[in-house]
C-alpha positions in Angstrom: -15.1 -32.3 15.3 -17.1 -33.4 12.2 -14.6 -35.1 9.4 -16.6 -35.2 6.7 -16.9 -32.7 3.4 -18.4 -29.4 3.8 -21.8 -29.1 1.8 -20.5 -28.0 -1.8 -16.9 -28.5 -1.3 -16.3 -32.3 -2.1 -14.0 -33.5 -4.3 -10.3 -34.8 -4.3 -7.3 -32.5 -3.2 -4.4 -32.0 -5.3 -1.4 -29.7 -4.8 1.8 -28.7 -6.6 4.7 -27.2 -4.7 7.7 -25.4 -6.7 10.6 -23.7 -4.8 13.3 -22.6 -6.6 16.8 -21.3 -4.4 19.4 -21.6 -7.0 19.5 -19.0 -10.1 22.0 -18.3 -13.1 23.5 -14.9 -13.4 22.1 -11.8 -12.0 20.2 -13.5 -9.4 21.2 -14.2 -5.7 20.7 -17.5 -4.1 17.6 -17.7 -1.6 17.7 -19.7 1.3 14.0 -20.4 2.5 12.5 -22.2 -0.5 13.4 -25.9 0.6 12.2 -25.7 3.7 9.1 -23.7 2.6 7.9 -26.5 0.1 9.0 -29.3 2.7 6.8 -28.2 5.5 3.9 -27.0 3.4 3.8 -30.6 2.1 3.9 -31.9 5.7 1.1 -29.9 6.8 -1.1 -30.7 3.7 -0.6 -34.5 4.0 -1.4 -34.4 7.7 -4.7 -36.2 7.8 -5.8 -33.9 10.9 -5.1 -30.4 9.0 -4.8 -30.4 5.0 -6.1 -34.1 4.4 -4.6 -34.1 0.9 -3.4 -37.8 -0.1 0.4 -38.2 0.1 0.4 -39.3 -3.6 -1.5 -36.1 -4.6 1.0 -33.5 -3.2 3.8 -33.0 -5.3 6.9 -31.2 -4.6 9.6 -29.6 -6.9 12.9 -27.7 -5.9 15.0 -25.9 -8.4 13.4 -27.4 -11.8 14.4 -26.6 -15.1 12.3 -24.7 -17.5 11.3 -27.8 -19.3 10.8 -30.0 -15.8 8.6 -26.9 -14.4 6.5 -26.2 -17.5 6.0 -30.4 -17.5 5.2 -30.5 -14.1 2.5 -27.5 -14.1 1.1 -29.0 -17.6 0.5 -32.4 -16.0 -1.0 -31.0 -12.8 -3.7 -28.6 -14.1 -4.6 -30.5 -17.6 -4.9 -34.0 -15.8 -7.8 -32.4 -13.5 -10.9 -32.8 -15.1 -13.3 -32.7 -12.2 -15.1 -29.5 -11.5 -15.3 -30.3 -7.8 -11.5 -31.2 -7.4 -9.6 -28.4 -5.1 -6.1 -27.6 -7.1 -3.4 -25.9 -4.7 -0.4 -24.5 -6.5 2.3 -22.5 -4.3 5.4 -21.0 -5.6 8.1 -19.6 -3.9 11.1 -18.1 -5.4 12.0 -15.0 -7.8 9.1 -13.4 -9.5 10.3 -11.3 -12.3 8.4 -8.6 -14.4 9.9 -8.2 -18.0 10.6 -5.0 -19.9 7.1 -5.5 -21.4 5.1 -5.7 -18.0 4.9 -9.6 -18.2 5.3 -11.4 -15.2 7.7 -14.9 -15.1 8.3 -17.4 -12.7 11.9 -18.1 -12.1 13.7 -21.7 -12.5 17.3 -22.8 -11.7 18.3 -21.8 -15.5 16.7 -18.3 -15.0 19.4 -15.4 -15.9 19.8 -12.0 -17.1 21.7 -10.8 -20.2 24.5 -8.3 -19.5 22.1 -5.3 -20.3 20.3 -6.5 -17.0 17.2 -7.7 -19.2 15.6 -11.0 -18.1 16.4 -13.7 -20.6 12.6 -15.0 -20.8 13.6 -18.1 -22.3 15.3 -19.2 -18.9 11.8 -18.4 -16.9 8.3 -19.6 -17.0 5.7 -17.1 -18.2 2.6 -16.6 -16.0 0.7 -16.7 -19.4 1.9 -20.2 -19.7 0.6 -21.3 -16.1 -2.5 -19.3 -16.9 -3.0 -21.4 -20.1 -2.7 -24.4 -18.4 -4.8 -23.4 -15.4 -7.8 -22.7 -18.0 -7.4 -26.4 -19.4 -8.6 -27.8 -16.3 -12.1 -28.4 -15.3 -11.6 -27.6 -11.7 -13.5 -24.8 -10.4 -11.6 -24.7 -6.8 -8.2 -23.7 -7.9 -5.8 -21.4 -5.1 -2.6 -20.2 -6.3 -0.1 -19.1 -3.5 2.7 -16.7 -4.5 5.6 -16.1 -2.0 7.6 -14.0 -4.3 7.6 -10.5 -5.8 7.3 -9.4 -9.5 11.2 -8.3 -10.7 14.7 -9.3 -10.1 16.5 -9.4 -7.1 18.5 -6.7 -5.4 22.2 -7.6 -4.5 21.8 -8.3 -0.7 19.1 -10.9 -1.3 15.7 -9.1 -1.0 13.1 -9.9 -3.5 12.6 -6.5 -5.1 10.5 -4.9 -7.0 11.1 -1.8 -9.6 9.0 0.8 -10.3 6.5 -0.7 -12.5 3.3 -2.7 -11.5 2.0 -6.2 -12.8 -1.6 -6.8 -12.6 -1.8 -10.2 -10.8 -5.4 -10.4 -11.4 -5.0 -9.9 -15.0 -2.1 -12.4 -15.0 -3.2 -15.3 -12.9 -6.6 -14.8 -11.9 -9.9 -16.4 -13.1 -13.2 -17.8 -12.6 -13.1 -20.2 -9.5 -9.7 -18.8 -8.6 -8.2 -17.4 -5.7 -4.6 -16.0 -5.9 -3.0 -14.8 -2.6 0.3 -13.1 -3.1 2.8 -12.0 -0.4 2.9 -8.6 -1.4 1.3 -6.1 -3.6 3.1 -5.8 -7.2 5.5 -3.1 -6.0 6.7 -3.8 -2.5 9.0 -6.7 -1.2 8.9 -10.4 -0.1 11.8 -10.7 2.2 13.9 -13.2 3.6 15.7 -12.6 6.9 19.0 -13.8 7.8 18.7 -17.1 10.5 15.2 -17.7 9.5 14.2 -20.8 7.6 11.1 -19.2 6.1 10.3 -16.3 4.6 7.9 -14.2 7.1 5.2 -14.5 4.4 5.0 -18.4 4.4 6.0 -18.7 8.2 2.5 -17.3 9.1 0.7 -18.8 6.5 2.2 -22.4 7.7 1.4 -21.3 11.5 -2.3 -20.4 10.2 -3.0 -24.0 9.1 -1.0 -25.8 11.2 -2.7 -24.5 14.7 -5.9 -23.8 13.1 -5.5 -20.1 14.3 -6.5 -18.9 10.7 -10.1 -20.3 11.2 -12.6 -17.8 12.6 -14.1 -18.6 16.2 -15.9 -21.9 16.5 -15.4 -23.0 12.7 -13.7 -26.2 11.6 -12.8 -25.2 8.2 -10.1 -23.0 6.8 -10.7 -21.3 3.5 -8.6 -19.1 1.3 -10.1 -16.2 2.5 -9.1 -17.2 6.1 -5.6 -17.8 5.2 -5.2 -14.5 3.9 -7.0 -12.5 6.7 -4.5 -14.4 8.9 -1.5 -13.7 7.5 -2.4 -10.1 6.6 -3.1 -9.5 10.5 0.1 -10.7 11.5 2.3 -8.7 8.9 0.4 -5.8 9.6 2.3 -5.8 13.1 5.5 -7.9 12.1 6.0 -6.5 8.4 4.2 -3.3 8.2 5.4 -2.4 5.2 4.2 -5.6 3.6 0.7 -5.8 2.2 -0.5 -9.3 1.1 -3.3 -9.3 -1.7 -6.3 -11.7 -2.3 -7.5 -11.8 -5.9 -10.7 -13.9 -5.6 -13.0 -14.5 -8.6 -16.6 -15.7 -7.9 -16.5 -17.7 -4.7 -12.6 -18.3 -4.8 -12.2 -17.0 -1.2 -14.5 -19.8 0.2 -12.3 -22.4 -1.2 -11.5 -25.0 1.5 -7.8 -25.6 2.2 -7.6 -27.4 5.3 -9.5 -28.1 8.7 -9.2 -26.5 11.9 -9.0 -28.6 15.4 -12.5 -27.1 16.9 -12.6 -27.7 20.4 -8.7 -28.1 20.9 -7.5 -27.0 24.5 -4.3 -25.3 22.4 -6.2 -23.6 20.0 -9.1 -22.0 22.1 -5.9 -20.6 24.2 -4.3 -19.2 21.4 -7.6 -17.4 20.4 -8.0 -16.5 24.0 -4.4 -14.8 24.1 -5.0 -12.8 20.9 -8.2 -11.5 22.0 -6.3 -9.9 25.3 -3.6 -8.5 23.4 -3.4 -4.6 23.5 -2.5 -2.8 20.1 0.9 -2.8 21.6 1.5 -6.7 21.9 1.1 -6.2 25.7 -1.2 -8.0 28.0 -2.9 -6.2 30.7 -3.1 -7.5 34.5 -6.6 -8.1 34.2 -6.3 -10.0 31.2 -3.0 -11.9 32.6 -5.1 -13.1 35.7 -8.3 -14.4 33.0 -5.4 -16.1 31.0 -4.1 -17.8 33.9 -7.5 -18.9 35.0 -8.4 -20.1 31.8 -5.5 -22.0 30.9 -5.9 -24.0 33.8 -9.4 -24.4 33.2 -8.1 -26.0 29.8 -5.7 -28.4 31.4 -2.3 -26.9 29.6 0.6 -27.0 31.2 2.6 -24.0 32.0 5.3 -24.8 29.8 2.9 -25.1 26.7 1.1 -21.9 27.6 4.3 -20.0 27.7 5.1 -21.4 24.3 1.6 -20.5 22.5 1.8 -17.0 24.0 5.5 -16.8 22.7 4.2 -17.5 19.3 1.1 -15.2 19.4 3.2 -12.3 20.5 6.2 -13.1 18.5 5.2 -10.2 15.5 5.1 -7.9 18.2 8.1 -8.7 19.6 10.0 -8.8 16.2 8.7 -4.9 15.6 10.2 -4.0 19.0 13.3 -5.7 18.5 13.6 -3.9 15.0 12.7 -0.7 16.0 15.4 -1.0 19.1 17.6 -2.2 16.5 17.1 0.6 14.3 17.5 3.1 17.1 21.0 1.8 18.0 22.0 1.8 14.3 21.1 5.5 14.0 22.7 6.6 17.2 25.9 4.9 16.4 26.0 6.7 12.9 25.5 9.9 14.6 28.4 9.4 16.9 30.3 8.4 14.4 29.4 11.7 12.0 27.1 14.6 12.0 25.9 15.9 9.5 25.3 12.1 8.1 27.1 11.6 4.8 25.0 10.6 1.7 26.4 7.2 1.9 25.1 6.8 5.4 22.0 7.8 4.9 21.5 5.2 2.1 23.0 2.6 4.1 20.4 3.2 6.9 17.7 3.2 4.4 18.9 -0.1 3.2 19.0 -1.2 7.0 15.5 0.2 7.6 14.4 -1.9 4.5 16.0 -5.2 6.1 14.0 -4.3 9.2 10.9 -4.0 7.5 10.2 -0.7 9.2 8.0 2.2 7.4 9.3 5.8 7.1 6.9 6.4 9.9 8.1 4.2 12.2 12.0 5.6 11.8 11.0 9.3 12.1 10.2 9.2 15.5 13.5 7.7 16.4 15.3 10.0 14.1 14.0 13.0 15.7 14.4 11.9 19.3 18.1 11.0 18.6 18.4 14.6 17.2 16.7 15.8 20.2 19.2 14.4 22.5 21.9 15.5 20.4 21.1 19.3 19.9 19.1 19.7 22.9 16.3 21.0 20.8 13.5 22.6 23.0 10.0 23.5 22.1 9.6 21.7 18.9 7.7 18.6 18.1 9.8 15.5 16.7 9.3 16.1 13.2 10.3 19.8 13.8 13.6 18.6 15.7 14.4 16.2 12.8 14.0 19.0 10.3 16.1 21.4 12.3 18.8 19.2 13.3 19.5 17.4 9.8 17.3 19.2 7.1 15.2 16.4 6.6 11.5 17.1 4.8 8.7 17.3 7.5 6.4 16.3 4.8 7.1 12.7 5.3 5.1 13.1 8.6 1.7 14.0 7.7 1.3 16.0 11.0 4.1 17.9 10.8 4.2 21.5 10.5 6.7 23.3 8.4 10.3 22.4 8.7 12.8 25.0 10.4 15.4 25.6 7.4 17.6 28.7 6.9 15.9 31.4 5.8 16.9 32.8 2.0 16.2 35.9 0.1 13.0 35.3 -2.0 13.5 35.7 -5.7 10.7 38.4 -7.8 8.9 35.5 -8.8 7.9 34.5 -5.6 6.7 37.4 -4.4 2.7 37.2 -3.9 0.6 38.4 -6.9 -2.8 38.3 -8.0 -4.7 36.8 -11.1 -8.1 37.3 -12.3 -10.3 34.4 -13.2 -14.1 33.9 -14.1 -16.2 30.8 -12.2 -19.1 29.2 -13.4 -22.7 27.8 -11.8 -25.0 25.6 -13.5 -28.3 24.7 -13.1 -29.8 21.2 -12.6 -30.1 20.9 -16.4 -26.2 21.4 -16.5 -26.7 25.0 -18.3 -24.1 27.6 -17.1 -26.6 30.3 -15.6 -24.2 32.5 -13.8 -20.2 33.7 -14.7 -18.6 35.3 -11.4 -15.3 37.1 -11.7 -12.9 36.5 -9.1 -9.3 37.5 -8.1 -6.9 35.2 -6.0 -3.5 35.4 -4.7 -0.7 33.5 -5.6 3.2 33.0 -6.1 5.3 31.1 -8.3 7.8 28.1 -7.6 11.0 27.8 -10.0 12.2 24.4 -9.9 14.6 24.9 -12.5 15.6 24.8 -16.1 12.7 27.6 -16.9 9.9 25.1 -15.4 7.6 26.6 -12.7 4.2 26.2 -11.1 1.7 28.6 -9.3 0.8 28.1 -5.5 -2.8 30.0 -4.8 -3.4 31.5 -1.5 -6.4 29.7 0.3 -8.2 31.8 2.6 -8.7 30.3 6.1 -12.4 29.3 7.0 -14.8 26.8 8.5 -17.0 24.5 6.3 -19.1 21.5 6.8 -17.2 18.7 5.5 -19.1 15.2 4.2 -22.4 14.9 2.3 -25.9 15.1 3.6 -27.7 11.6 3.8 -29.0 10.8 0.4 -26.5 12.3 -1.6 -23.4 9.6 -1.0 -22.4 6.7 1.2 -21.8 6.2 4.7 -18.3 6.8 4.6 -18.9 10.4 3.8 -20.8 10.9 6.9 -21.4 12.2 9.7 -21.2 15.7 8.2 -18.9 17.6 10.7 -17.7 21.0 11.2 -14.0 21.8 10.0 -11.9 24.8 10.6 -9.1 25.2 8.1 -6.2 27.6 8.5 -5.2 29.7 5.4 -2.7 27.7 3.3 -1.2 27.4 -0.2 -2.2 24.9 -2.8 -1.2 24.0 -6.5 -3.2 25.8 -8.8 -3.3 22.8 -10.9 -2.1 19.2 -10.2 1.5 18.5 -10.5 2.4 18.5 -14.3 4.8 16.2 -16.1 6.9 19.2 -16.9 7.3 20.0 -13.2 7.7 16.2 -12.2 10.5 15.6 -14.6 12.2 18.6 -13.6 12.2 17.5 -10.0 12.8 13.7 -10.4 14.0 13.3 -13.5 12.1 11.0 -15.3 8.2 10.7 -16.5 6.2 7.6 -15.4 3.3 9.0 -17.2 1.0 6.7 -19.3 -0.4 9.8 -21.3 2.3 11.9 -22.2 2.6 15.5 -22.7 4.0 18.3 -20.6 1.1 20.3 -19.8 -0.7 17.2 -18.6 -1.1 15.7 -15.2 1.9 13.4 -14.2 0.0 10.0 -13.6 1.1 6.6 -12.8 2.4 7.5 -9.8 1.9 6.4 -6.4 1.4 7.8 -2.9 5.2 6.9 -1.9 6.2 8.7 -5.2 4.3 11.6 -4.1 5.8 11.8 -0.7 9.1 11.6 -2.4 8.4 14.7 -4.8 7.4 16.5 -2.0 10.7 15.7 -0.1 12.9 16.4 -3.0 10.9 19.5 -3.9 11.2 21.0 -0.5 14.8 20.4 -0.2 15.4 22.2 -3.6 13.4 25.3 -2.8 13.4 26.0 1.0 9.7 25.8 1.1 7.9 22.9 2.7 5.8 21.0 0.5 3.5 18.2 1.1 0.2 16.4 -0.1 -2.9 18.1 1.3 -5.0 16.5 4.0 -8.4 15.3 2.9 -10.0 17.9 5.0 -7.8 20.7 3.0 -8.6 18.9 -0.2 -12.4 19.0 0.3 -12.5 22.6 1.7 -10.8 23.8 -1.3 -12.7 21.9 -3.7 -15.8 23.0 -2.2 -14.7 26.7 -2.5 -17.3 28.0 -0.1 -20.0 25.9 -2.0 -22.6 23.2 -0.4 -23.6 22.3 -3.5 -22.8 18.2 -5.2 -20.1 20.0 -7.1 -18.5 23.3 -6.6 -20.3 24.9 -9.6 -23.7 23.6 -8.6 -25.5 20.3 -8.4 -24.6 19.0 -11.8 -21.8 18.4 -13.9 -21.2 18.7 -17.6 -18.3 17.8 -20.1 -17.5 21.4 -20.4 -17.0 21.7 -17.1 -14.5 18.8 -16.3 -12.5 15.9 -17.5 -14.6 12.6 -16.7 -16.2 9.6 -18.5 -19.0 11.6 -20.2 -16.2 13.8 -21.7 -15.3 10.6 -23.9 -11.9 11.7 -23.9 -10.4 8.4 -22.7 -7.5 10.0 -21.1 -6.0 12.8 -19.4 -6.2 16.4 -20.7 -4.1 19.4 -19.9 -4.4 21.1 -17.0 -6.2 24.6 -16.4 -8.5 23.5 -19.7 -11.8 23.8 -17.6 -13.1 26.7 -15.6 -11.6 27.1 -11.8 -13.5 26.9 -8.8 -14.2 30.1 -6.6 -10.6 29.6 -4.8 -9.2 30.0 -8.6 -7.9 26.5 -8.5 -8.3 23.9 -11.3 -9.3 20.5 -12.2 -10.6 19.5 -8.6 -13.1 17.3 -10.1 -12.2 14.6 -12.7 -8.9 14.4 -14.8 -7.0 12.3 -12.4 -7.5 11.1 -8.8 -5.2 13.0 -6.3 -3.6 11.5 -3.3 -4.1 12.8 0.3 -2.2 12.3 3.3 -4.9 10.5 5.4 -5.1 6.9 6.2 -8.4 5.3 5.0 -11.2 5.6 7.6 -14.5 4.2 7.0 -16.8 7.1 8.4 -15.8 10.4 9.9 -16.5 9.5 13.7 -13.7 10.9 15.2 -12.2 13.0 12.4 -10.2 16.1 13.2 -11.8 19.3 13.1 -8.8 21.4 12.6 -7.9 20.4 9.0 -5.2 18.2 9.7 -4.5 14.9 8.1 -6.4 11.8 9.9 -3.8 9.2 10.2 -4.6 7.6 14.0 -6.6 4.4 13.7 -8.0 3.7 10.5 -6.5 1.3 7.8 -2.8 2.0 7.8 -2.4 0.0 4.6 -4.6 2.4 2.3 -4.4 6.0 1.3 -7.0 8.6 0.6 -7.7 9.6 -3.2 -10.3 12.3 -3.9 -11.9 14.1 -7.1 -12.5 11.2 -9.5 -10.6 11.2 -12.9 -10.9 11.0 -16.8 -12.9 7.5 -16.5 -14.9 8.2 -13.3 -18.5 8.2 -13.6 -20.2 11.5 -12.1 -20.9 10.4 -8.7 -17.4 9.4 -8.1 -16.3 13.3 -9.2 -18.3 14.9 -6.1 -16.9 17.0 -3.6 -17.3 15.0 -1.0 -16.6 11.3 -2.7 -13.9 9.5 -1.0 -12.0 6.5 -2.3 -8.3 4.9 -1.6 -6.1 2.5 -2.7 -2.4 1.0 -1.7 0.1 3.7 -1.1 2.7 1.7 -3.7 0.0 1.4 -6.6 0.3 3.0 -9.9 -2.2 3.6 -12.6 -2.9 6.0 -15.3 -5.7 7.8 -13.4 -3.7 8.5 -10.3 -1.9 12.2 -9.8 -1.4 14.7 -7.1 -1.0 18.2 -6.2 0.9 19.9 -3.5 0.3 22.3 -0.3 2.3 24.7 1.2 1.4 26.2 4.8 3.7 28.9 4.9 6.2 29.8 2.1 9.5 31.1 3.5 9.5 34.1 1.2 6.0 34.8 1.9 6.2 34.7 6.1 
């Protein structure tokens, strides 16, 4: 293979590797950083892989604040060539202070008695960013194997409910910032492992060359990220590695890949033959046997390579089996499960890096075995046996819970309203009086909300060619059964009454709750369902668009144009959320379907509607499992993003001041 410089990628290569495993009061020690920086240095200085001169790679373990700042300052400020490649790797605790600032831990890092970070014992991201900016290098790669708050007592690097804007605090021109997680997830250490799961696959991709695309001899920052993310989607589905790249930051070359190497070729062949379950078909096995012989690989080495490639799948299967054993033991020990045991199981689920949807089917199966429940799907069986919320399963029908007598406020009533139609000049040309049924749900302390009855029907979902983008096509017919939807998005008063806190940036009891993640919304639905006896959940994407259109086929529910008098969006110039119900409702009597806040839906993100469900259910098969649907636009959205057909997505744990949600209920108990 060629060993020269890739065009436009010349220059010297320098690396600073910092690991912190020892800390002051309030932080539990970590065991992986020493091995991480040692192995990373070995790979970077290998002439056949990283090609970094050994005296250009500095490794620092457990520095003081002063030592860490001095090393970072010398590393960046002493580099004056634009073509130099600078790689900064940090593994340890990342901490977010009470003001949202991001800090790197040192061996001196500690907390005050009140639990707040003593920021004088850590190195602020702003300091590092300042040093990076003083370098003339336009090829800077930052790799962060950490999270952005303090540690849980059990040793996981933990996140609190706030988010860190990594791109803002660490990004810049000619840079690539790779992180082990989003800013509200965990970067886990695992017992018995010498490396964190993120660094393990990072180094594996570099050492074996597997991170390089087929027949390419270079591994750049983007390739590294793509490889690790693909591995973690299987082995650690709760982690979502991120890449924040400015300009051509993604294409910064890190290492070489041994193109033509028999072991690398066989590794990629195995990856190609793997099914989604991690299994290899009989035909695939025959082909691999033949190809292994043709490549001249020893049978022992073939087994080792296949074991490495299949390891994420094997780990996942082992973790699922481990959780099933633990849950079975818990049920045999006590039933129903106590709150203490439930919390222990939730902690164990996190230890095993399993998602809620991973463990729910296990729980349902074991409850079916225990109770012999017949004729119910898994989610229903789980609800029936344990009283858990089926809203956590997007496809689950209403739970089976004990019936209760409805209060007078829950009886169906009707309300009158007026919806409008506008022409292409945004002038209101028609006002249409309407009526709709609704019931009122009481969440305590005098706080209530209304649920509007949505009649079942058939509609055409998606946008016609020429209106939107390819992800809104093809248009397709969907049949939606009758259900109830919140007359307005969940307000801050309702959210606080149910959850006990208000995360919103723009405060106001009658404003939408915002700065809430998809996971927050799911938790709200679960608690609300337990409190009221009615099963609440997020709407499916099809349900949302059906309600938004309200029997219209125009760009917006009120016509082919939008105006500041009709919705809160960018042209309204409010620059913040507004009280719910301020603008005219649509034909179903539902308010604010366009603008104000983006609304979470149950569905996973899909790039088009090919294969989409036609029955109104959430689409959670295939697609991108790391992303969730958003609909409706917000106060800072352009008109085109507020259309009835417009689709957007975000990570399920992201929180911004334009993200909110509303709830639906398929069959309220009091009205069945």
